[in-house]
Residue, then its C-alpha position, 0 to 999 in steps of 0.5 A: m500499499a505504501a508504494f501505491r501511495l508514493d506512486l500516487i504522490g508522484r503522479y500528482l507531482r508529475p505535471h509540476r516536475r519542473t517546478v519541483l525540480l527547481g525547488a529541489v536544486a534551490l534546497v540543495i543550494v540552501n543546504m550547501l550554503s548553510v554548511t558553508i556558513p559555520l565553516e566560514v565562522r570557524r575560520v574567522i574565529d580561529d584566525l582571530q587567535d593570531g591577531f585582530a585586523i579590522d579590515d580582515v574581520l570586516r571583509q570576512a563578516g561581509w562575506i558571511v553576510l552575503l552568504a547568509t543573504s543568499m541563503g535566505v533568498v534561495r530558501l525563499i525561492s524554494r518554499q515558494l516553488v514547492f508551496g506553490v506546487g501544493r497550492q497549484v494541485e490544490v486548485e486543480l484537485r478541487q476543480q476536478l472534484f467539483d467537475h466530477m461531482l456535477v456529473q454524478e446522479p443526484g441520488w448519489v449525493q443523498e446516499t453519500g451525504s453532502g457533508e462527506v462529499i464537502s469534507r472530501a472536497t475541502s478538508d481532504v484536498e487541503n490535507v492533500r495540499r499540505l502533503l504535497g507542499f509542506a511535507v515534501l519540502s520538510l522531508t526533503n530538507t530534512g534529509l538534505a540537512y543531515a546529508f550535508t551537515l553530519p559529514a561536516m560535523l564528523a569531520i570536525d570531531p566524530g565523538l562530539t558529533v555523536a554525543a551532540i545528536a544522541l538526544y535527537p531520537v528522544m526529540l523525535g519520539t516526543v514530537r511523534l507522541f505529541g504530534g499525533r495527539m495534537m492532530r487528533q485534538q485539532r481535528r476534534q476542534q475543528e469538528q466542534l467548530a463545524g457542529l457549531s457553525e452547522l447549528i447556526q446555519e440551521d437556526l438561521s434557516g429555521i428561525g420562523a419555526i423557533k419563533i412559532y414554537g417559542q424554542e429560543a431558550k432550547e436553541q440557546k442552551a444547544f448553542e451554549e453546549r456546543n460553544q463550551n465544547y469548542r472551547d474545551a477542545a481549543i484549550r486541550l489543543a493549547r495545553t498540549r502545544s504549551t507542553l510540547f514546545p518547552l519539552l522540545e526546548g529543554i531537549s535541545s538545551i540538554s544537547l547543547l549543554l552536553l556539547l559545551a561540557l565535552g567540547s570545553g574538555q577538548l579545548a583545554a586538551g587542545t584537540l579542538s579549536i574555539g572555532g570548531l566548537v563554535a561551528l559545531i554549536l551552530y551545526v547542532e542548532r541547524l539540526v534542531f528545527p528540521t528534526a523536531l519538525l520531522g515528527f509533525t511532517l510524518n503525521t502530515f504525511q500520513t494524514g495527507q496519504v489518507s486524504l489522497e486516498r479518499v479524494e481518489e476514491l471519490l474521483k474513481r467513482q463513475p456515475r450510474i447515468a452518463d452519456p452513451r459512447t456512441p450517442a444517438s441524435l434526437p430527431h429535429p424537430l422533436q415531436g414529443r412522443i413518449e413511450a414506455r415498454g416494460l419500464a422498471v426502476r429499482y433503487e440501489g439497496s431496495n428489494h423490490d422495483t419502484l416501477s414495474d413493467l410499465s407500458f404506455t405511449i403519450e402522443p405529441g401535444e398530448l397533456v397526460a396526468v399521472v395520479g396514484p397513491v403516495g408512494c406509487g412511483k409517480t415521482t420515480l417516473a417523472r425523474a425517469l423521463g428526465r433520466m435523473v434516475d437510471v433506467e435500462a435500455g430498450q424501456l423508455f423512448l422519446d420520438g422512437c429514440d432510446l433515451t439511454q442512447v441520447r447524450l444527456s445535455d441533448l435530452r435535458q434540452q428537450v425534456a423540461l422537468v419541473p420537481q414539486e420542490g424547485y430549488l431556487f438560488t440565492s440570486t435575482l428572480a430574473d437569474n433564477l428564471r433564466y437559469g436554464d438559458p442564461d443568455a435569454d433576453d429580458a423579453r423572453v423572461e417576462a413571457a416566461a413569468d406570464q406563462a407561470r402566472l407570476l407576472d402580477d406577483v413580480r410587478g408587486f415587488p419593489d424591485g420587480f425581477k431584480t428582487l432577490v429570492g434569498e437562500r432557496g427562495i425563502t423570501l417568496s411563498g410556496g406558490q411563487r417558488q413553484r411558479t418561478a421553477l415552472g417558468r424557469a422550465l418554460l423559458m427553455t421552450a422545451p417540447v416535452l414538460v414534466l410537471d412533478d406536482a409542480l402546481a401543488s402550492v397553486d389554487n385550482n383556477t390558477a393551475a387551470a389557467i397555467l396549463a391553458s396558457i402553456r398549450n395555447q402558447r406552443q404545442r408541447t407534450i405535457v406530463m403532469i404528476s398530480h394529487q389534485l384530481s380536479a386538475a387531472a380531470a381537464c387532461d387529455r388522458i389520465l394514467v393511474i399508477e399503484q405500486g409501480t404499475l399502471v392499472q388504469q388509463g383513459h379520460h376522466n369521464d370514463l374512469v369515474n364511471i368504472d370501479g377501480p383505483y381512479k374512482r376511489l381516489w376521486e370519491r375520496e378527494q370530493a369527500s375531502e373537499r366537502l369536509e373543508a367546505v363545511a369546516 
């Protein structure tokens, strides 16, 4: 598995190999300079033992300053190059994930959970960026630091070198121990913060319900509890950090003291020069930071590899609904004839078909209602017509063309699906109406709003079509939201219109006027999923579905005179209306 992960890391770095190579070269130069500077300092100090000459000292000091400045500049360049690769991969990967998510079928997001998807596209991608930026830079720099520094230290005095770095494994183990704990605590802190943000977002969205039921105190208590949990998590993380860094400083100080104690004895014996001891001290201090950082780097590296696998798992997921390899072309112009031949749909994880052996034909320009009890499969049929759920080949046809053989973008230009809960974006009313056709001019927007019987409402808004509808259309009523979603579909002028209970929040008279307007403006094939049988009664034909199967079809006047499911539904609705009238 480790080899696979390293290969995976290499695959992400390969497109940026030139930048990575330049960054590696810069790191080599940095480490060469960092080894050279202590040697220069040793030479200056040893030369001072023979006498003090201000010109020589200034010249040598200037040379050391030049080396240090050059090292700082090259180090900055190396960090920008390597960190820049991590940032670039982050941007590319996040875009790739977003594009990949958009081609998945809607049901996948519901099954996976939007929180999980967002986590992979944000937190996991950020971990990958740290892996390819910080972790790669730190590991490379640590390896080069030891590769260049240890030989220089051993050349000065092997015994003191071993004594000086003897405590470094203890330092590394301490960082590994505390680093893992810190990462867990930081993750918990982020989770607590996410929970806090989620509660705020939920309460702001449901502020009306909170007021109606007088639950302000309950929500305040819930927020206080989550706020305290976040504070506790933050304090635990701060406590761990406050313990770790003094420990590291103490271990480093012990190592330095050990070097000074042993080195002073060698100075007295004359086996080590003062300049050599100073150079060793500088080398030891130089290795402290990369050694301490190595523990964090290894934790970051492991976390990044896990996140990289999670991201890869998401990218490898193929949509169940996709364009065919050799797409067929729909007839032009499209007439709008719909035919189902033994249509069957079963959702993943279900033990039975939601739609079973469903067969019917809807002629071009026909207005057909689909009715039935709750859960009988009406919405699934609507979604199947727009290929929002997967269907088998040879079961659903549009003008004789198998829907599974048509490119999805082409199909959805010809079949406009209006769900019951039409999603509205946080934008203006006009932008929401022209969402399916962003280039539509104002005249077409107004005409679509008129067809959806929304124009009078818009004229009553102070800002007209520029009215901001708020999050999910919260500033509009239920009926206005539905009619906006309908107007958006009408703007596309698709020859097939599928209404999935899209007029449920509209009164019967307005619904009848909308349907008449749609039919008069242009010949369309309209499939209307509805619980309002009074609206269905005005349709050309009615399809009655029970338990995913077509059990009746015909005109209202015929079906209502036949003992069967439709008559029972009709009588139940009439009785309900009479009770409401009495009440």
